[in-house]
N, C-alpha and C positions, 0 to 999 in steps of 0.2 A: 503494501500499499504506499502510496505516497505521502512524505512525510507532514505537507500541509495538504490538508481537503482541497479541491478545488470548489470553489463556489458554482452552484446550478441550478437554475431558473427552467421552468417549462410554461411552455407556452402551447393551449388545447386551442386555441382560437384566435384570427387577427384579432378582435373586437377589448382581447384584452392588453393588448399592445397599446390601445386608443384610452381602455378604460382605466388603466393601471398605467403610472410611471414607467417608460422603457425600463428592459432587466437590464442591470446591467452585472452582469457575470461572468465568470472562466466559460462556461460552457450553457450554453442556451436549449433548449430540447425543443423542436416543433415538434408538434403530435399529429398536424392536421396539413391536409394541402391550403385550407383555410389560414395558417398562423405562416405560412411562406410570406403572405402577402405583405407585410408591413418589411420583409428583406429583400424584397424583391432586387433593388439596386445593389446592396450590399452584396447580396450572390453575385449575380449579375458582374459586378467588378473585378469580384474575385477571379471568376471565369476565367475572364480577360489578361489577368495576371496569370495564371496558371502554365506552366510549362507544359505540362501532360492536357489535353483536352478533352472533353466531354459534354458533348452537346444533351445528351441523356441527363444532366445534373445542372444546367440552365436553371433557372426560377421558372420559368414556364412550365419547361419540357419535366421540371421534376414534379412541380404542382398538380398537372395533369396524369400524370403517371400515379399519382397519390389517390387523385379524385376517380381516377378509373382502370387500373392496373394491379390494385394493392389483391396480394393472395399469400394464405401462408401465414397469415400473424399480423396486426398492424407495425406500420415502420414511423418507426423517427428519421429527425433528422436531428445532429448533432451541430450547432455552429460553432466550432472553437476562436474561442476570443484571444486576443493577446492581452499581456500586465497594462493596466491604466495608464496613460501618461500624466502629464504633470497636472493640463488641464482635466483628468477625467475621462477622456478620450479613451476608446481599445480600437484594435484593427482589426479585420476578419479575417483570421489565419488558416481554415480550412472548413470546408462542411462534409460530412460523411452520414450521408442517409444509412441507417440498420434497420436489420432487423432481432429482435430476441427470441429466440428458441429455446424449449424445454428438451433434450433431447438431440444425441446427433451419434449415427453409428450405432446405435442400439447402448450409447451410455447416456443416464440419467443425467445432463450437465447442462449448464446455462450456457449458452454459445450466442455470439453476436456474431451476424454476419453483414456484410455491405450489401446494400438492395442490390438482389438483380429481380427484373420481372420477363414478363413472357418477349416482351421484344429488345430486349438490352442486348448492345451489341458491344458494350463495354461498360465497365465500373468501376474505374479509379477516382477514387475520392479527389474534392478539390482542395490543391492546395495553394498558397499562397508563392510566387517565385521568390527564393532564397529564406523562406520561413517553411520549406518543408518538413526538415528535421522537429522544429520548435511545435509546427499542428499535428503531427504523429503523437509525439512524446505526450502530448494534454490528451487526445484521443484516447490514447493507450492508458492515462493514467486515469481519465472517466470510466474506463472501461474495468479496470480493478477497480476504483471507488464504487463499481453496481455490482461488483461480485461475478464477472462473466468471468468462466474458466477458461476459454478461449475467444478469438476473433479472426475471422474467416475474411480474407480479403480475396475474392474473386474477379476473374476476369479483364485484369490492369495490363496495359503494353510492359513487355520486358524491359523494351531498349529505353524507357522514358525515364524520370526523373524519380518518381515515387518509390520504386522499387529497391533504387539502391541509397533511398532517405527511411524507408523503412528498417532495411539490414541493419542500416546504423543505429536506430536508437534502438533495438532489439538489443544489439551488440552490447550497448551504453549500459544496457541493465541488465545484462549476462540473461538474456531469456533466450529460447532457444523458438523457430518457425521451421518450418518445411515446406517445401513446394508441391502440390496433390495435383497440379495440371500445368501442362505446356502444351498449348498449340500454335501452330502457324494457319494463314491465313493470305490470299491475296492482298497485296498488295501494289498500288501505281507511286513510279515517282515521276511526278507529271515535270520532267526537264527535255522531253525531245515533243515534237506531234507526232502525229497519228502515222502518217505513213515510217517514219522515221523509227519512232519506238516498234513499231512491228516489223520492219525490216532487221531491226537490230536483236529483236528475242521472238522472233516467230520463224519456224522454217518457210523458206518458198512455199512447197508444195500445199501447206497447212493455208500460206495464203492466198495463193491461187485458187484453192479452193472455197475459201470465203468472199473474195473477188466474185468467184464465177456465180455463188449465189446469190450478191448482189445485184447482177446485171441481170440472172435471171428475174428474181423478183422485179426489177425493175421493168423488164417487158411485158408484166401485167398492168401499168398501172402508172401514174405519177408518184415518184418516190422520192422522199426526201428525206434529210434528217436535221435534228432543228435541238439545240440549247438556249435555255432563254431563265430566266425568273418567275417564270410562273404562269405569268401573261392573266386575260381574266382568270385567275388561282379557281374560283368557285366551277368555271369550264374544268379548268386542268383537273381538278379534283373528281367532277363526275366521270368523267372520260376514264380515270387511272382506274377507280372504283369499279365502273362496268367492265372494265380490260380483264381485271385481275378476278373479275368475278365469271366472266365468260369462261373459265379454266378449272383445271382440274383443283385448286382451290376453292371455287366456287361448288362443285361438286362433294367435296370434301367437307366445307360447311365452316371452311378454313379463311374465306376472304374475309378482309378488312370489315368490306358492306356486311357480311352475314354478323359481321357482333360489333354489335352499338358501342359501347366500352372502346374499343381497339379504333374504331375508327373515329371516335372522338379526338382519342391521344393524337392517333398519326395528323387529322385536321389541326388542329391545337399546334405540333409539332412543324407542321409547313406554314401555316398563317404569321405564326412568329417569327419564324427562321427568313420569310418573303418579306414581313415587317423592319428586321433589320440587317435586311441584306446580305442573308444568311443561307439562301435558296438557291440551290441547283436544280434545274428540271431539265431532262433529255427524250426526248423522243424519235422514233420512226415513223412517219404519217406516210400512207398509201393513200392517194386519191382522197384526201383530205381527212384520213379515218387512222388514227393510233393503230398500229401494230403491237409497237412496246415500246414502254416508258421506263421510267427511271426517275425517281427521287431520291439528292443528296441535301447534305448539308453541311455548309462551313461552320469550321470550330477552329479555333487558331490558326496556324498557316495551311493547315490540311482541309479535306472534307471526306466525310461519310458517305457511303454507298449504302443506302438504306433499305430502300423497296422497290425492286423491278419486276413490271407485269408484261406479259406477250399474249397475242392471239395465238392460241395454238392450231387456228387453220392454218396459219403460216409454217408449223415447226418445220416442211420440208425444208426451207429457207434461211431455221436458226435464227429467227429475226434477233432473239435474247444475245444470243453472242454477238449479231452484227453491232446493235445496239451498246456491246461494254468495247466495243472496237472502236466504233465512232467515237462515243465521248472522247476518249485518250484526248484526241486533237482539244476538242472543246475544253478540259481541263488544263490542258498546254497553255493554252489560250485565256484560263483567266486567273489576273493579274492575283487574285485571293487565295491560288490554291498552289503548293508547292507538291503536294502529297495526298493521296489517295487510298482510304482503307476499304476494301471492300465488304466488310462484314459478315461474309462471308465463313460456312461452315470451312473446316480442314478439307484439304483435298476434294473443294469444289470441280466437279466433272466439266463444269463450262467455264467459270471463268481463271481457274488456275491455267489454263492453257492461251490464256490472253495478257492476262495482267502475271509477269516475269519475279517482282521484289516479293517477300513474303514478311508479314510483321507478326513476330513472335506475341501471344500473349499467354500471361502465369496466373497461377492460384496459389492462395499462401495461407495458410494457418499458422497465427501467432501467438505465443504464449501470452498469460498475464500471470500477474504475480501471486495467483491462488496457488498452493503448494502440490497444487495433484495437475498442475496445469500440461509445467514440463513431461511428464507420462503421458498425459493425453494427447498434446499434440505428436508424440511420437509416433504412441498408437494409430491417430488419423492418420498416417501415413500410410504405415502398413496396411490400413482397413480399406482404405481409399483403393490401391491396389488390388485386394482383392474383390471387391466391388466392380471396380473397372475388368476385371477379371471374367468375371460372372457374366456384365452385362455384354461383353464381346462373345462370348460363349452361347448366350442366347440371342443374341442376334444372329450368330451364323444356323443355328440351330431352327429360327422363324425364316430365315431365308432357302433355307434349305427343301425346308416343310413346305413352304409357299411353289417352290420350283416345282415339287414332286405333285402338288394341288394342280398348278396351271398345266403339268404334262399329262395328268388328267382328264 
């Protein structure tokens, strides 16, 4: 436990901030989406200052996710502040959305985990540049003070500023951590235009095949590629939802249009990104009708390629792959964008063959000051490996059985 207890305030709703005096504490816990509202400017300034970008933890995206995507228990947001200056003002050092769970891998323990939801493609906490260690140190001290047995940090960039800062803080406290997950996903360095990039990274035979598909598609009607800021966003969103719903996601009921809460979240992300000049839309249009569409969000010096939809009636022309090739040049020409994270699953069968670079993502379990925590962290590494092996075996059996059924 820390030698001096942190002062902690809890805000359950935004009106508390207006009715009471603004809280002045080391850690402020926000318990609802509404409670985020008074701190919108502070959170967005923090996001702008962070070395590791995370568009999902901007104030609006976070509040929208808390309102529409909560599952598995309540979500709290820990705002970690600096010590007060001479005039009593504090600086927001970090923001850590987290869930508290009772039980982990069969153990009845109190575990904190940085929050991820169904549409999470990154979960790096926001920490102020130059103050990463101070922010992490205070958050872990808060976890200690609250009785957490372990803290999980899922889905953060392996090569960013957060990971080394976390390791340094834990080393200073003589506390262990284990990496329970690591994977790579397609990544684009937007330093070359489309043709130069593909010539440098794709086999000539493959390029010729995609060019042939584009030319054949162009023979069916007026074909063009477009990149823009969303234009008439209501109309763009309606076309996107229709296109996504028309394919396999619509048949399975997983399209955004089939899930009102997820649709609201996506619409909020797009509208707020557009208002802040951080929305990037791309599409392939055939005879005035989109057959492939992509929504990306600009954050920091890069962009996150979030949602793609395409018309399966044109599957023989690979419209999704054509779009991801055409958009390379658009990203290269955009002065806001130096790199693009695909946000794709590892070993994605389409994008991995088009975007050559890779971004490594990590998951870490960190010990707290709890006396059993080092043993539990060690156990979590072994248990995670066993669970992963079980899932690999289960998937293998499932696919083998599925092939047998299809053959019959």
